[in-house]
VOZATI-929259 format. One record per residue (C-alpha): x, y, z; residue number from 0; chain. Coordinates in steps of 0.1 Angstrom, whole numbers. Example, Ala and Ser with C-alpha at 12.3 -4.5 7.8 and 13.67 -1.06 7.14 Angstrom:
<recs>
<x->123	y->-45	z->78	seq->0	mol->A>
<x->137	y->-11	z->71	seq->1	mol->A>
</recs>
This chain:
<recs>
<x->-108	y->129	z->-70	seq->0	mol->A>
<x->-113	y->127	z->-106	seq->1	mol->A>
<x->-148	y->116	z->-122	seq->2	mol->A>
<x->-148	y->78	z->-119	seq->3	mol->A>
<x->-155	y->74	z->-157	seq->4	mol->A>
<x->-119	y->90	z->-166	seq->5	mol->A>
<x->-86	y->72	z->-166	seq->6	mol->A>
<x->-59	y->73	z->-138	seq->7	mol->A>
<x->-25	y->80	z->-151	seq->8	mol->A>
<x->-3	y->63	z->-124	seq->9	mol->A>
<x->30	y->78	z->-133	seq->10	mol->A>
<x->12	y->114	z->-130	seq->11	mol->A>
<x->-4	y->106	z->-96	seq->12	mol->A>
<x->30	y->91	z->-82	seq->13	mol->A>
<x->43	y->126	z->-95	seq->14	mol->A>
<x->22	y->144	z->-72	seq->15	mol->A>
<x->39	y->131	z->-38	seq->16	mol->A>
<x->72	y->125	z->-28	seq->17	mol->A>
<x->68	y->113	z->9	seq->18	mol->A>
<x->73	y->75	z->22	seq->19	mol->A>
<x->46	y->52	z->37	seq->20	mol->A>
<x->18	y->77	z->33	seq->21	mol->A>
<x->-11	y->63	z->9	seq->22	mol->A>
<x->-30	y->83	z->-12	seq->23	mol->A>
<x->-67	y->71	z->-25	seq->24	mol->A>
<x->-69	y->73	z->-64	seq->25	mol->A>
<x->-99	y->54	z->-68	seq->26	mol->A>
<x->-130	y->34	z->-52	seq->27	mol->A>
<x->-152	y->8	z->-62	seq->28	mol->A>
<x->-173	y->-15	z->-44	seq->29	mol->A>
<x->-163	y->-7	z->-10	seq->30	mol->A>
<x->-125	y->-11	z->-19	seq->31	mol->A>
<x->-97	y->16	z->-25	seq->32	mol->A>
<x->-71	y->18	z->-48	seq->33	mol->A>
<x->-42	y->35	z->-29	seq->34	mol->A>
<x->-9	y->46	z->-40	seq->35	mol->A>
<x->23	y->48	z->-17	seq->36	mol->A>
<x->60	y->50	z->-21	seq->37	mol->A>
<x->79	y->28	z->2	seq->38	mol->A>
<x->116	y->34	z->14	seq->39	mol->A>
<x->132	y->13	z->41	seq->40	mol->A>
<x->114	y->-10	z->67	seq->41	mol->A>
<x->78	y->-8	z->78	seq->42	mol->A>
<x->65	y->-18	z->113	seq->43	mol->A>
<x->56	y->-55	z->118	seq->44	mol->A>
<x->14	y->-57	z->119	seq->45	mol->A>
<x->-15	y->-76	z->106	seq->46	mol->A>
<x->-51	y->-66	z->97	seq->47	mol->A>
<x->-78	y->-86	z->116	seq->48	mol->A>
<x->-106	y->-84	z->89	seq->49	mol->A>
<x->-89	y->-73	z->58	seq->50	mol->A>
<x->-67	y->-90	z->30	seq->51	mol->A>
<x->-43	y->-66	z->11	seq->52	mol->A>
<x->-34	y->-65	z->-23	seq->53	mol->A>
<x->1	y->-48	z->-30	seq->54	mol->A>
<x->13	y->-43	z->-69	seq->55	mol->A>
<x->49	y->-28	z->-77	seq->56	mol->A>
<x->46	y->-3	z->-105	seq->57	mol->A>
<x->80	y->9	z->-101	seq->58	mol->A>
<x->112	y->-2	z->-82	seq->59	mol->A>
<x->111	y->-34	z->-57	seq->60	mol->A>
<x->105	y->-42	z->-23	seq->61	mol->A>
<x->102	y->-72	z->1	seq->62	mol->A>
<x->74	y->-84	z->20	seq->63	mol->A>
<x->86	y->-100	z->51	seq->64	mol->A>
<x->68	y->-128	z->68	seq->65	mol->A>
<x->76	y->-146	z->99	seq->66	mol->A>
<x->85	y->-176	z->78	seq->67	mol->A>
<x->100	y->-164	z->48	seq->68	mol->A>
<x->106	y->-130	z->24	seq->69	mol->A>
<x->90	y->-125	z->-10	seq->70	mol->A>
<x->106	y->-101	z->-32	seq->71	mol->A>
<x->83	y->-81	z->-58	seq->72	mol->A>
<x->93	y->-67	z->-87	seq->73	mol->A>
<x->77	y->-42	z->-111	seq->74	mol->A>
<x->45	y->-60	z->-125	seq->75	mol->A>
<x->42	y->-83	z->-94	seq->76	mol->A>
<x->18	y->-85	z->-69	seq->77	mol->A>
<x->11	y->-104	z->-40	seq->78	mol->A>
<x->-19	y->-107	z->-16	seq->79	mol->A>
<x->-15	y->-107	z->21	seq->80	mol->A>
<x->-44	y->-126	z->39	seq->81	mol->A>
<x->-59	y->-113	z->70	seq->82	mol->A>
<x->-45	y->-122	z->101	seq->83	mol->A>
<x->-10	y->-127	z->84	seq->84	mol->A>
<x->17	y->-106	z->102	seq->85	mol->A>
<x->39	y->-86	z->77	seq->86	mol->A>
<x->63	y->-59	z->70	seq->87	mol->A>
<x->73	y->-44	z->39	seq->88	mol->A>
<x->106	y->-34	z->34	seq->89	mol->A>
<x->122	y->-14	z->4	seq->90	mol->A>
<x->158	y->-10	z->0	seq->91	mol->A>
<x->155	y->18	z->-25	seq->92	mol->A>
<x->123	y->38	z->-33	seq->93	mol->A>
<x->93	y->17	z->-46	seq->94	mol->A>
<x->60	y->27	z->-59	seq->95	mol->A>
<x->34	y->5	z->-51	seq->96	mol->A>
<x->-4	y->1	z->-58	seq->97	mol->A>
<x->-24	y->-13	z->-29	seq->98	mol->A>
<x->-63	y->-24	z->-34	seq->99	mol->A>
<x->-81	y->-31	z->0	seq->100	mol->A>
<x->-115	y->-25	z->16	seq->101	mol->A>
<x->-117	y->11	z->26	seq->102	mol->A>
<x->-119	y->2	z->61	seq->103	mol->A>
<x->-81	y->-8	z->64	seq->104	mol->A>
<x->-58	y->12	z->84	seq->105	mol->A>
<x->-20	y->10	z->69	seq->106	mol->A>
<x->-6	y->1	z->103	seq->107	mol->A>
<x->-34	y->-24	z->110	seq->108	mol->A>
<x->-32	y->-36	z->146	seq->109	mol->A>
<x->-6	y->-9	z->156	seq->110	mol->A>
<x->-33	y->22	z->152	seq->111	mol->A>
<x->-9	y->44	z->176	seq->112	mol->A>
<x->20	y->41	z->153	seq->113	mol->A>
<x->34	y->74	z->143	seq->114	mol->A>
<x->32	y->60	z->108	seq->115	mol->A>
<x->-5	y->54	z->108	seq->116	mol->A>
<x->-29	y->72	z->85	seq->117	mol->A>
<x->-65	y->73	z->89	seq->118	mol->A>
<x->-76	y->105	z->66	seq->119	mol->A>
<x->-59	y->96	z->34	seq->120	mol->A>
<x->-55	y->123	z->9	seq->121	mol->A>
<x->-74	y->119	z->-24	seq->122	mol->A>
<x->-55	y->127	z->-57	seq->123	mol->A>
</recs>
Protein backbone atom coordinates (compact mmCIF):
# COMPACT_ATOMS: atom_id res chain seq x y z
CA UNK A 1 0.00 0.00 0.00
CA UNK A 2 1.18 3.52 -0.69
CA UNK A 3 2.77 5.74 1.91
CA UNK A 4 -0.02 7.15 4.08
CA UNK A 5 1.22 10.69 3.35
CA UNK A 6 0.63 10.29 -0.38
CA UNK A 7 -2.63 11.02 -2.14
CA UNK A 8 -4.81 8.21 -3.47
CA UNK A 9 -6.28 8.48 -6.97
CA UNK A 10 -9.57 6.56 -6.94
CA UNK A 11 -9.83 6.22 -10.74
CA UNK A 12 -6.33 4.73 -10.84
CA UNK A 13 -7.12 2.30 -8.03
CA UNK A 14 -10.44 1.20 -9.58
CA UNK A 15 -8.52 0.65 -12.84
CA UNK A 16 -6.37 -2.01 -11.14
CA UNK A 17 -9.17 -4.59 -10.90
CA UNK A 18 -12.27 -5.68 -12.79
CA UNK A 19 -13.98 -8.32 -10.65
CA UNK A 20 -17.11 -7.69 -8.60
CA UNK A 21 -17.94 -7.97 -4.90
CA UNK A 22 -14.25 -8.31 -3.97
CA UNK A 23 -13.21 -5.30 -1.82
CA UNK A 24 -9.64 -3.98 -1.82
CA UNK A 25 -8.05 -1.92 0.95
CA UNK A 26 -6.72 1.48 -0.14
CA UNK A 27 -6.22 3.12 3.25
CA UNK A 28 -6.39 2.66 7.01
CA UNK A 29 -6.94 5.03 9.89
CA UNK A 30 -7.91 4.64 13.54
CA UNK A 31 -8.80 0.95 13.20
CA UNK A 32 -10.95 1.68 10.14
CA UNK A 33 -10.33 0.65 6.54
CA UNK A 34 -11.10 2.49 3.32
CA UNK A 35 -12.11 -0.13 0.75
CA UNK A 36 -12.99 -0.04 -2.94
CA UNK A 37 -15.22 -2.53 -4.72
CA UNK A 38 -17.10 -2.88 -7.96
CA UNK A 39 -20.72 -4.00 -7.60
CA UNK A 40 -22.72 -5.79 -10.28
CA UNK A 41 -25.91 -7.76 -9.78
CA UNK A 42 -27.40 -8.62 -6.39
CA UNK A 43 -25.40 -9.40 -3.27
CA UNK A 44 -26.69 -11.61 -0.45
CA UNK A 45 -28.94 -10.41 2.35
CA UNK A 46 -26.79 -10.01 5.47
CA UNK A 47 -26.11 -7.86 8.51
CA UNK A 48 -23.15 -6.97 10.69
CA UNK A 49 -23.51 -7.50 14.45
CA UNK A 50 -20.83 -5.02 15.55
CA UNK A 51 -19.99 -2.71 12.64
CA UNK A 52 -21.68 0.19 10.86
CA UNK A 53 -20.91 0.43 7.13
CA UNK A 54 -20.43 3.53 4.97
CA UNK A 55 -21.05 3.27 1.19
CA UNK A 56 -20.13 6.15 -1.18
CA UNK A 57 -20.86 5.83 -4.90
CA UNK A 58 -17.96 7.03 -7.03
CA UNK A 59 -19.24 5.90 -10.44
CA UNK A 60 -22.46 4.23 -11.58
CA UNK A 61 -25.33 3.66 -9.16
CA UNK A 62 -26.73 0.95 -6.95
CA UNK A 63 -29.72 0.20 -4.78
CA UNK A 64 -29.44 -0.62 -1.10
CA UNK A 65 -32.27 -3.03 -0.36
CA UNK A 66 -33.51 -2.91 3.21
CA UNK A 67 -36.36 -5.03 4.53
CA UNK A 68 -38.76 -2.07 4.50
CA UNK A 69 -37.49 0.06 1.57
CA UNK A 70 -35.02 0.47 -1.28
CA UNK A 71 -32.59 3.41 -1.38
CA UNK A 72 -30.98 4.33 -4.72
CA UNK A 73 -27.51 5.84 -4.52
CA UNK A 74 -26.03 7.90 -7.36
CA UNK A 75 -22.45 9.21 -7.79
CA UNK A 76 -21.51 11.51 -4.94
CA UNK A 77 -24.15 10.05 -2.61
CA UNK A 78 -23.49 7.94 0.46
CA UNK A 79 -25.41 5.87 2.95
CA UNK A 80 -24.54 4.51 6.37
CA UNK A 81 -26.03 1.14 7.25
CA UNK A 82 -26.10 0.80 11.06
CA UNK A 83 -24.95 -2.41 12.73
CA UNK A 84 -27.63 -5.06 12.96
CA UNK A 85 -29.64 -3.78 9.97
CA UNK A 86 -30.21 -6.44 7.31
CA UNK A 87 -29.31 -5.15 3.85
CA UNK A 88 -28.47 -6.22 0.31
CA UNK A 89 -26.72 -4.05 -2.28
CA UNK A 90 -27.97 -4.52 -5.85
CA UNK A 91 -26.32 -2.95 -8.92
CA UNK A 92 -28.19 -3.25 -12.22
CA UNK A 93 -25.08 -1.91 -13.98
CA UNK A 94 -21.52 -1.81 -12.69
CA UNK A 95 -20.96 0.60 -9.82
CA UNK A 96 -17.69 1.72 -8.25
CA UNK A 97 -18.13 2.10 -4.50
CA UNK A 98 -15.92 3.33 -1.67
CA UNK A 99 -16.63 1.76 1.73
CA UNK A 100 -15.42 2.90 5.12
CA UNK A 101 -15.73 0.44 7.97
CA UNK A 102 -13.89 -1.11 10.93
CA UNK A 103 -11.02 -3.42 9.96
CA UNK A 104 -12.92 -6.31 11.60
CA UNK A 105 -15.79 -6.07 9.09
CA UNK A 106 -16.30 -9.15 6.90
CA UNK A 107 -18.10 -8.26 3.67
CA UNK A 108 -20.80 -10.92 4.08
CA UNK A 109 -21.41 -10.18 7.76
CA UNK A 110 -23.34 -12.98 9.42
CA UNK A 111 -22.97 -15.17 6.29
CA UNK A 112 -19.25 -15.81 6.78
CA UNK A 113 -19.45 -19.13 4.90
CA UNK A 114 -20.72 -17.57 1.65
CA UNK A 115 -18.77 -18.11 -1.59
CA UNK A 116 -18.51 -14.30 -1.75
CA UNK A 117 -16.89 -13.98 1.68
CA UNK A 118 -13.53 -12.20 1.54
CA UNK A 119 -11.41 -12.20 4.70
CA UNK A 120 -7.85 -11.57 3.48
CA UNK A 121 -8.26 -8.47 1.35
CA UNK A 122 -5.74 -7.32 -1.22
CA UNK A 123 -4.12 -3.95 -0.57
CA UNK A 124 -3.74 -1.60 -3.50
